[in-house]
N, CA, C and O of each residue as an XYZ file, in Angstrom:
700
protein
N     104.335    -77.672     72.155
C     104.998    -78.953     72.677
C     104.992    -80.139     71.593
O     104.110    -80.296     70.748
N     106.003    -80.856     71.745
C     106.215    -81.994     70.735
C     106.113    -83.215     71.531
O     106.803    -83.373     72.538
N     105.213    -84.148     71.084
C     105.113    -85.389     71.783
C     106.050    -86.447     71.182
O     106.064    -86.645     69.967
N     106.823    -87.116     72.024
C     107.868    -88.037     71.525
C     107.671    -89.400     72.487
O     107.105    -89.344     73.579
N     108.137    -90.438     72.004
C     108.263    -91.666     72.646
C     109.784    -91.845     72.952
O     110.633    -91.966     72.068
N     110.039    -91.849     74.270
C     111.471    -91.984     74.663
C     112.032    -93.445     74.596
O     111.325    -94.350     74.153
N     113.269    -93.661     75.027
C     113.935    -94.906     75.068
C     113.120    -95.965     75.875
O     113.110    -97.138     75.500
N     112.490    -95.587     76.895
C     111.718    -96.526     77.704
C     110.329    -96.789     77.201
O     109.617    -97.573     77.828
N     109.861    -96.159     76.054
C     108.579    -96.387     75.635
C     107.539    -95.440     76.118
O     106.357    -95.529     75.787
N     108.019    -94.532     76.910
C     107.013    -93.571     77.615
C     106.844    -92.365     76.671
O     107.784    -91.889     76.034
N     105.591    -91.908     76.626
C     105.237    -90.739     75.725
C     105.449    -89.487     76.722
O     104.952    -89.337     77.838
N     106.318    -88.632     76.023
C     106.710    -87.413     76.771
C     106.444    -86.150     75.977
O     106.234    -86.270     74.770
N     106.433    -84.922     76.553
C     106.375    -83.806     75.732
C     107.684    -82.896     75.930
O     108.130    -82.576     77.032
N     108.202    -82.549     74.752
C     109.425    -81.682     74.827
C     109.162    -80.536     74.049
O     108.192    -80.491     73.293
N     110.090    -79.454     74.205
C     109.822    -78.120     73.539
C     110.627    -78.118     72.209
O     110.244    -77.402     71.284
N     111.676    -78.860     72.093
C     112.446    -78.890     70.880
C     113.200    -80.169     70.668
O     113.645    -80.800     71.627
N     113.355    -80.576     69.376
C     114.211    -81.733     69.129
C     115.179    -81.172     67.971
O     114.823    -80.320     67.157
N     116.378    -81.731     68.008
C     117.346    -81.310     67.110
C     118.470    -82.334     66.892
O     118.737    -83.090     67.826
N     119.129    -82.420     65.775
C     120.302    -83.306     65.508
C     121.400    -82.453     66.214
O     121.602    -81.262     65.975
N     122.048    -83.176     67.068
C     123.159    -82.448     67.902
C     124.547    -82.776     67.195
O     125.038    -83.905     67.222
N     125.097    -81.754     66.600
C     126.401    -81.877     65.969
C     127.572    -82.124     66.900
O     128.613    -82.649     66.505
N     127.388    -81.766     68.033
C     128.380    -82.035     69.125
C     128.415    -83.505     69.579
O     129.390    -83.978     70.163
N     127.339    -84.186     69.294
C     127.207    -85.740     69.638
C     126.713    -86.375     68.294
O     125.516    -86.604     68.117
N     127.626    -86.640     67.391
C     127.129    -87.243     66.205
C     126.359    -88.581     66.420
O     126.771    -89.421     67.220
N     125.256    -88.749     65.699
C     124.484    -89.923     65.850
C     123.441    -89.919     66.990
O     122.826    -90.942     67.291
N     123.263    -88.729     67.617
C     122.267    -88.463     68.596
C     121.340    -87.405     68.291
O     121.668    -86.514     67.508
N     120.203    -87.428     68.847
C     119.163    -86.364     68.692
C     118.946    -85.821     70.040
O     118.701    -86.592     70.968
N     119.021    -84.499     70.223
C     118.763    -83.873     71.572
C     117.329    -83.426     71.644
O     116.795    -82.745     70.768
N     116.747    -83.841     72.723
C     115.314    -83.291     73.036
C     115.444    -82.291     74.312
O     116.140    -82.613     75.274
N     114.796    -81.164     74.270
C     114.859    -80.212     75.265
C     113.491    -80.266     75.970
O     112.430    -80.348     75.353
N     113.596    -80.215     77.290
C     112.287    -80.484     78.139
C     112.222    -79.251     79.076
O     113.250    -78.671     79.426
N     111.100    -78.904     79.435
C     110.798    -77.928     80.565
C     109.996    -78.659     81.555
O     108.971    -79.270     81.253
N     110.520    -78.578     82.845
C     109.815    -79.274     83.898
C     108.491    -78.735     84.228
O     108.312    -77.518     84.281
N     107.492    -79.640     84.467
C     106.150    -79.120     84.879
C     106.008    -78.982     86.278
O     105.056    -78.392     86.788
N     107.047    -79.578     86.996
C     106.942    -79.566     88.487
C     107.892    -78.436     88.976
O     107.448    -77.653     89.815
N     109.147    -78.291     88.526
C     110.015    -77.270     89.108
C     110.005    -76.072     88.047
O     110.487    -76.204     86.922
N     109.486    -75.037     88.450
C     109.349    -73.802     87.648
C     110.735    -73.301     87.114
O     111.702    -73.119     87.855
N     110.742    -73.108     85.852
C     111.963    -72.503     85.214
C     113.100    -73.524     84.918
O     114.130    -73.187     84.333
N     112.855    -74.806     85.359
C     113.909    -75.825     85.241
C     113.830    -76.400     83.747
O     112.793    -76.902     83.314
N     114.898    -76.299     83.063
C     115.097    -76.862     81.665
C     116.172    -77.902     81.625
O     117.180    -77.755     82.316
N     116.013    -78.942     80.855
C     117.107    -79.924     80.623
C     117.041    -80.543     79.369
O     115.980    -80.438     78.753
N     117.996    -81.187     78.854
C     118.063    -81.859     77.569
C     118.457    -83.251     77.798
O     119.126    -83.568     78.782
N     118.036    -84.145     76.860
C     118.333    -85.572     76.819
C     118.740    -85.944     75.471
O     118.282    -85.384     74.475
N     119.625    -86.916     75.430
C     120.039    -87.404     74.023
C     119.648    -88.709     73.886
O     119.690    -89.531     74.802
N     119.212    -88.958     72.605
C     118.700    -90.312     72.291
C     119.463    -90.750     71.040
O     119.714    -89.918     70.168
N     119.851    -92.057     70.918
C     120.435    -92.550     69.674
C     119.555    -92.340     68.441
O     118.376    -92.692     68.429
N     120.114    -91.802     67.488
C     119.414    -91.416     66.370
C     118.438    -92.408     65.651
O     117.291    -92.096     65.329
N     118.989    -93.595     65.438
C     118.272    -94.669     64.760
C     117.085    -95.130     65.570
O     115.968    -95.254     65.067
N     117.363    -95.388     66.875
C     116.333    -95.689     67.863
C     115.188    -94.672     67.875
O     114.011    -94.999     67.724
N     115.605    -93.441     68.061
C     114.682    -92.250     68.198
C     113.766    -92.184     67.019
O     112.548    -92.090     67.171
N     114.331    -92.231     65.857
C     113.644    -91.989     64.520
C     112.653    -93.263     64.234
O     111.608    -93.120     63.600
N     113.064    -94.463     64.737
C     112.180    -95.599     64.608
C     111.004    -95.446     65.410
O     109.897    -95.782     64.988
N     111.213    -94.890     66.699
C     109.983    -94.788     67.637
C     109.193    -93.563     67.246
O     108.000    -93.457     67.531
N     109.905    -92.591     66.558
C     109.159    -91.270     66.414
C     109.332    -90.919     64.843
O     109.945    -89.899     64.529
N     108.823    -91.714     63.932
C     109.036    -91.441     62.541
C     108.471    -90.124     61.936
O     108.971    -89.606     60.938
N     107.369    -89.600     62.617
C     106.907    -88.398     62.185
C     107.607    -87.136     62.494
O     107.259    -86.101     61.925
N     108.645    -87.145     63.424
C     109.375    -85.981     63.787
C     110.549    -85.643     62.835
O     111.128    -84.560     62.926
N     110.865    -86.497     62.002
C     111.871    -86.158     60.946
C     111.764    -84.809     60.325
O     112.744    -84.102     60.092
N     110.479    -84.468     60.054
C     110.101    -83.230     59.381
C     110.356    -82.008     60.276
O     110.549    -80.902     59.770
N     110.358    -82.199     61.583
C     110.594    -81.181     62.621
C     111.965    -80.860     62.864
O     112.295    -79.796     63.387
N     112.835    -81.806     62.478
C     114.260    -81.602     62.729
C     114.807    -80.473     61.787
O     114.354    -80.279     60.659
N     115.794    -79.767     62.336
C     116.447    -78.709     61.471
C     117.171    -79.377     60.373
O     117.177    -80.606     60.315
N     117.751    -78.690     59.543
C     118.417    -79.088     58.261
C     119.759    -79.700     58.543
O     120.472    -79.986     57.581
N     120.161    -79.923     59.730
C     121.459    -80.554     59.977
C     121.398    -82.020     59.567
O     120.525    -82.759     60.023
N     122.371    -82.465     58.663
C     122.305    -83.754     58.292
C     122.378    -84.842     59.371
O     123.038    -84.700     60.401
N     121.668    -85.927     59.077
C     121.751    -87.105     60.134
C     123.026    -87.864     59.842
O     123.510    -87.839     58.710
N     123.593    -88.551     60.853
C     124.659    -89.240     60.711
C     124.305    -90.438     59.944
O     123.257    -91.038     60.183
N     125.190    -90.847     58.960
C     124.918    -92.004     58.034
C     125.804    -93.213     58.704
O     126.931    -93.100     59.185
N     125.024    -94.367     58.614
C     125.796    -95.597     59.026
C     126.706    -96.011     57.944
O     126.354    -95.965     56.765
N     127.895    -96.423     58.329
C     128.768    -97.108     57.367
C     128.172    -98.457     56.888
O     127.384    -99.109     57.573
N     128.553    -98.779     55.816
C     127.973   -100.043     55.119
C     129.068   -100.822     54.353
O     130.156   -100.304     54.100
N     128.762   -102.008     54.016
C     129.732   -102.877     53.269
C     128.850   -103.853     52.478
O     127.664   -104.004     52.771
N     129.429   -104.498     51.495
C     128.656   -105.468     50.725
C     129.583   -106.085     49.667
O     130.800   -105.903     49.639
N     128.859   -106.861     48.768
C     129.466   -107.425     47.655
C     128.891   -106.963     46.385
O     127.667   -106.893     46.278
N     129.683   -106.633     45.391
C     129.262   -106.083     44.150
C     128.445   -107.041     43.381
O     128.891   -108.175     43.207
N     127.288   -106.704     42.899
C     126.473   -107.539     42.019
C     126.785   -107.175     40.584
O     126.795   -108.081     39.751
N     127.044   -105.917     40.218
C     127.336   -105.480     38.870
C     128.009   -104.125     39.038
O     127.844   -103.422     40.034
N     128.777   -103.805     38.002
C     129.405   -102.482     38.013
C     129.539   -102.051     36.515
O     129.522   -102.849     35.577
N     129.677   -100.683     36.399
C     129.949    -99.998     35.187
C     131.080    -99.041     35.238
O     131.727    -98.969     36.283
N     131.372    -98.335     34.271
C     132.522    -97.359     34.438
C     132.332    -96.387     35.601
O     133.310    -95.994     36.239
N     131.115    -96.002     35.881
C     131.043    -94.988     36.968
C     129.986    -95.404     38.044
O     129.423    -94.513     38.681
N     129.711    -96.630     38.256
C     128.807    -97.141     39.288
C     129.105    -98.499     39.749
O     129.781    -99.252     39.047
N     128.625    -98.868     40.928
C     128.599   -100.287     41.361
C     127.206   -100.464     41.886
O     126.547    -99.541     42.367
N     126.780   -101.752     41.762
C     125.499   -102.151     42.242
C     125.482   -103.368     43.189
O     126.203   -104.341     42.968
N     124.681   -103.303     44.209
C     124.522   -104.426     45.118
C     123.055   -104.605     45.344
O     122.480   -103.850     46.128
N     122.387   -105.583     44.691
C     121.005   -105.776     44.699
C     120.455   -106.274     46.018
O     119.244   -106.334     46.231
N     121.345   -106.619     46.865
C     120.908   -106.976     48.220
C     120.614   -105.760     49.116
O     120.212   -105.928     50.268
N     120.818   -104.491     48.576
C     120.613   -103.305     49.380
C     119.242   -102.644     49.091
O     118.552   -102.903     48.105
N     118.929   -101.756     50.072
C     117.766   -101.027     49.725
C     117.895    -99.613     50.520
O     117.189    -99.321     51.485
N     118.871    -98.809     49.986
C     119.267    -97.474     50.588
C     118.245    -96.517     50.243
O     117.525    -96.628     49.251
N     118.189    -95.509     51.136
C     117.464    -94.293     50.849
C     118.143    -93.507     49.647
O     119.369    -93.544     49.541
N     117.421    -92.842     48.800
C     118.054    -92.130     47.713
C     118.942    -91.134     48.298
O     118.608    -90.446     49.262
N     120.142    -91.051     47.683
C     121.227    -90.059     47.965
C     121.683    -89.917     49.426
O     122.133    -88.855     49.857
N     121.557    -90.958     50.123
C     121.959    -91.009     51.609
C     123.446    -91.148     51.587
O     124.008    -90.839     52.638
N     124.136    -91.520     50.673
C     125.535    -91.731     50.713
C     126.371    -90.716     49.920
O     127.574    -90.887     49.720
N     125.724    -89.716     49.504
C     126.366    -88.648     48.604
C     127.540    -88.137     49.492
O     127.354    -87.823     50.667
N     128.706    -88.069     48.908
C     129.964    -87.437     49.603
C     130.771    -88.482     50.330
O     131.891    -88.216     50.765
N     130.248    -89.599     50.458
C     130.993    -90.653     51.264
C     131.853    -91.532     50.342
O     131.375    -91.974     49.298
N     133.111    -91.789     50.716
C     133.957    -92.706     50.002
C     133.558    -94.130     49.987
O     133.164    -94.731     50.987
N     133.689    -94.681     48.716
C     133.487    -96.249     48.588
C     134.868    -96.747     48.274
O     135.600    -96.166     47.473
N     135.198    -97.808     48.905
C     136.532    -98.492     48.840
C     136.264    -99.867     48.396
O     135.388   -100.524     48.959
N     136.997   -100.378     47.369
C     136.940   -101.855     46.895
C     137.910   -102.483     47.851
O     139.104   -102.209     47.734
N     137.504   -103.292     48.774
C     138.369   -103.843     49.811
C     138.780   -105.242     49.449
O     139.695   -105.744     50.101
N     138.172   -105.980     48.417
C     138.659   -107.328     48.114
C     138.167   -107.636     46.624
O     137.200   -107.057     46.129
N     138.848   -108.503     46.023
C     138.444   -108.877     44.656
C     138.832   -108.006     43.582
O     139.710   -107.168     43.787
N     138.256   -108.111     42.418
C     138.713   -107.420     41.303
C     138.596   -105.771     41.540
O     137.553   -105.293     41.986
N     139.525   -105.102     41.271
C     139.569   -103.706     41.445
C     139.924   -103.330     42.835
O     139.701   -102.187     43.235
N     140.504   -104.297     43.648
C     140.836   -104.192     45.001
C     141.733   -102.850     45.239
O     142.630   -102.559     44.448
N     141.467   -102.141     46.253
C     142.152   -100.955     46.762
C     141.820    -99.648     46.156
O     142.373    -98.617     46.538
N     140.893    -99.668     45.179
C     140.372    -98.406     44.567
C     139.440    -97.704     45.449
O     138.669    -98.324     46.182
N     139.488    -96.425     45.398
C     138.587    -95.646     46.201
C     137.880    -94.468     45.313
O     138.544    -93.842     44.487
N     136.756    -94.255     45.491
C     136.002    -93.273     44.764
C     135.053    -92.592     45.716
O     134.824    -93.127     46.800
N     134.491    -91.461     45.393
C     133.480    -90.729     46.174
C     132.155    -90.831     45.449
O     132.055    -90.674     44.232
N     131.093    -91.116     46.298
C     129.839    -91.294     45.794
C     129.137    -89.915     45.516
O     129.079    -89.064     46.403
N     128.599    -89.709     44.250
C     127.967    -88.551     43.805
C     126.477    -88.616     43.902
O     125.817    -87.579     43.962
N     125.908    -89.840     43.919
C     124.462    -90.026     44.042
C     124.350    -91.469     44.248
O     125.232    -92.253     43.896
N     123.163    -91.850     44.873
C     122.787    -93.281     44.923
C     121.319    -93.537     44.810
O     120.550    -92.638     45.150
N     120.888    -94.589     44.400
C     119.412    -94.950     44.415
C     119.366    -96.170     45.455
O     120.248    -96.306     46.303
N     118.320    -97.015     45.341
C     118.139    -97.930     46.331
C     119.226    -99.091     46.455
O     119.423    -99.699     47.507
N     119.900    -99.328     45.280
C     120.928   -100.399     45.341
C     122.082   -100.063     44.360
O     122.800   -100.979     43.958
N     122.278    -98.853     43.981
C     123.324    -98.469     43.106
C     124.056    -97.294     43.519
O     123.390    -96.326     43.887
N     125.416    -97.213     43.519
C     126.181    -96.181     43.868
C     126.902    -95.645     42.634
O     127.508    -96.382     41.855
N     126.800    -94.271     42.493
C     127.438    -93.572     41.279
C     128.579    -92.873     41.801
O     128.501    -92.250     42.860
N     129.613    -92.936     41.138
C     130.978    -92.401     41.569
C     131.497    -91.228     40.862
O     131.054    -90.911     39.758
N     132.447    -90.554     41.477
C     132.893    -89.230     40.856
C     133.851    -89.450     39.657
O     134.025    -88.533     38.854
N     134.446    -90.582     39.523
C     135.351    -90.814     38.326
C     135.236    -92.349     38.070
O     134.780    -93.162     38.874
N     135.733    -92.622     36.793
C     135.722    -94.003     36.294
C     136.597    -94.882     37.189
O     137.617    -94.422     37.702
N     136.186    -96.193     37.384
C     136.956    -97.138     37.914
C     138.187    -97.423     37.002
O     138.089    -97.472     35.776
N     139.376    -97.610     37.696
C     140.569    -97.984     36.811
C     140.341    -99.473     36.407
O     140.571    -99.848     35.257
N     139.913   -100.256     37.313
C     139.591   -101.654     37.061
C     138.104   -101.860     37.542
O     137.756   -101.644     38.703
N     137.323   -102.263     36.621
C     135.846   -102.387     37.086
C     135.788   -103.542     38.028
O     136.291   -104.631     37.750
N     135.101   -103.263     39.265
C     134.791   -104.298     40.152
C     133.784   -105.349     39.541
O     132.975   -105.056     38.660
N     133.909   -106.529     40.065
C     132.952   -107.582     39.568
C     132.300   -108.394     40.764
O     132.354   -107.946     41.909
N     131.755   -109.458     40.504
C     131.062   -110.244     41.501
C     132.034   -110.816     42.562
O     131.584   -111.363     43.569
N     133.315   -110.698     42.351
C     134.279   -111.104     43.434
C     134.719   -110.081     44.253
O     135.519   -110.294     45.165
N     134.185   -108.795     43.963
C     134.577   -107.529     44.737
C     133.732   -107.246     45.857
O     132.509   -107.334     45.758
N     134.364   -106.878     47.022
C     133.638   -106.440     48.194
C     134.055   -104.875     48.306
O     135.142   -104.420     47.949
N     133.003   -104.155     48.859
C     133.208   -102.737     49.112
C     132.844   -102.288     50.493
O     132.124   -102.968     51.225
N     133.361   -101.116     50.843
C     133.147   -100.519     52.149
C     132.667    -99.139     51.893
O     133.221    -98.500     50.998
N     131.641    -98.572     52.616
C     131.276    -97.264     52.633
C     131.630    -96.698     53.939
O     131.139    -97.170     54.964
N     132.491    -95.671     53.966
C     132.986    -95.198     55.237
C     133.821    -93.872     55.098
O     134.601    -93.703     54.161
N     133.625    -93.010     56.017
C     134.417    -91.761     55.988
C     135.864    -92.137     56.552
O     136.825    -91.411     56.302
N     135.979    -93.219     57.271
C     137.265    -93.679     57.850
C     138.191    -94.358     56.950
O     139.213    -94.845     57.433
N     137.946    -94.454     55.632
C     138.825    -94.978     54.684
C     139.986    -94.119     54.330
O     139.792    -92.992     53.874
N     141.162    -94.583     54.511
C     142.398    -93.817     54.312
C     142.624    -93.926     52.755
O     142.156    -94.881     52.134
N     143.354    -92.926     52.133
C     143.706    -92.946     50.771
C     144.896    -94.008     50.563
O     145.801    -94.042     51.396
N     144.901    -94.808     49.542
C     145.984    -95.600     49.202
C     146.061    -96.797     50.084
O     147.174    -97.226     50.387
N     145.017    -97.355     50.510
C     145.021    -98.505     51.445
C     145.273    -99.637     50.572
O     144.689    -99.766     49.496
N     146.160   -100.489     51.029
C     146.491   -101.779     50.393
C     146.033   -102.928     51.309
O     146.735   -103.193     52.285
N     144.954   -103.603     51.082
C     144.528   -104.561     51.916
C     145.570   -105.694     52.114
O     146.310   -106.023     51.187
N     145.618   -106.257     53.272
C     146.460   -107.414     53.617
C     145.604   -108.621     53.732
O     144.642   -108.622     54.500
N     145.939   -109.736     52.940
C     145.223   -111.006     53.152
C     145.436   -111.691     54.397
O     146.180   -111.204     55.248
N     144.817   -112.823     54.574
C     144.992   -113.553     55.769
C     145.864   -114.793     55.489
O     145.761   -115.792     56.201
N     146.706   -114.732     54.473
C     147.495   -115.826     54.035
C     148.910   -115.416     54.255
O     149.243   -114.278     53.925
N     149.785   -116.249     54.787
C     151.062   -116.059     55.062
C     151.894   -116.071     53.700
O     151.552   -116.860     52.818
N     152.933   -115.251     53.515
C     153.723   -115.339     52.363
C     154.377   -116.673     52.163
O     154.731   -117.346     53.131
N     154.538   -117.055     50.963
C     154.980   -118.425     50.567
C     156.111   -118.973     51.408
O     156.056   -120.098     51.906
N     157.081   -118.200     51.547
C     158.359   -118.752     52.274
C     157.939   -118.920     53.752
O     158.256   -119.984     54.283
N     157.278   -118.023     54.468
C     157.027   -118.147     55.786
C     156.050   -119.391     55.952
O     156.165   -120.128     56.931
N     155.181   -119.586     55.070
C     154.196   -120.636     55.183
C     154.822   -122.038     55.055
O     154.396   -123.003     55.690
N     155.863   -122.095     54.193
C     156.670   -123.326     53.957
C     157.428   -123.633     55.187
O     157.498   -124.789     55.605
N     158.018   -122.603     55.803
C     158.877   -122.790     57.105
C     157.910   -123.317     58.219
O     158.236   -124.268     58.930
N     156.794   -122.715     58.339
C     155.831   -123.045     59.358
C     155.325   -124.546     59.196
O     155.279   -125.280     60.183
N     154.974   -124.955     58.026
C     154.541   -126.293     57.755
C     155.637   -127.258     57.982
O     155.378   -128.347     58.495
N     156.946   -126.915     57.609
C     158.022   -127.724     57.863
C     158.225   -128.014     59.336
O     158.450   -129.149     59.759
N     158.134   -126.911     60.114
C     158.242   -126.991     61.547
C     157.136   -127.862     62.289
O     157.348   -128.577     63.268
N     155.926   -127.674     61.650
C     154.799   -128.495     62.225
C     154.946   -129.949     61.923
O     154.612   -130.777     62.770
N     155.447   -130.323     60.716
C     155.723   -131.678     60.299
C     156.692   -132.323     61.313
O     156.431   -133.359     61.926
N     157.862   -131.597     61.435
C     158.918   -132.080     62.330
C     158.469   -132.312     63.762
O     158.866   -133.275     64.419
N     157.660   -131.429     64.204
C     157.100   -131.498     65.576
C     156.093   -132.793     65.613
O     156.087   -133.582     66.557
N     155.364   -132.894     64.628
C     154.411   -134.041     64.655
C     155.159   -135.354     64.589
O     154.810   -136.338     65.241
N     156.230   -135.330     63.754
C     157.099   -136.635     63.703
C     157.671   -137.049     65.036
O     157.674   -138.223     65.406
N     158.158   -136.039     65.752
C     158.728   -136.222     67.089
C     157.784   -136.768     68.103
O     158.157   -137.492     69.025
N     156.558   -136.403     67.909
C     155.493   -136.817     68.969
C     154.923   -138.216     68.584
O     154.090   -138.752     69.314
N     155.352   -138.791     67.479
C     154.820   -140.169     67.135
C     155.704   -141.210     67.650
O     155.433   -142.397     67.467
């Protein structure tokens, strides 16, 4: 029997725990009833919450990879084949295989695949076309589409001029 702490903070005994690939981000715990003979059931717990309450069980989980949280940040430094964000403290190689996308700033719209990472540096599969710098923001996500072109929050020049002109005319009428 495996002792766990459930979502309510209760200590319980289960017969098996596993990462459930049918429900990404959840860990399944299998229980056998002590009251009803032969009755078995499973319960699912959010992965982060479960591992925080039960840090010792990670070694008992099968080799199914845990779901990795998406992340984003601002580049502190970059080289031909890496970017660094000193505000991060990632687990070693937790982002291997995940795309990194430069969403803003220098090097905007480039996408690469992470081949390894340490606590605050991401190493990529091929050189940057344009090296990101301190103006660059990045996103780590499997949901990044190829060839994304970010759209700013600024209206194109002609539309902005027309809008401002209309606002001025409206303001003059109300005076």
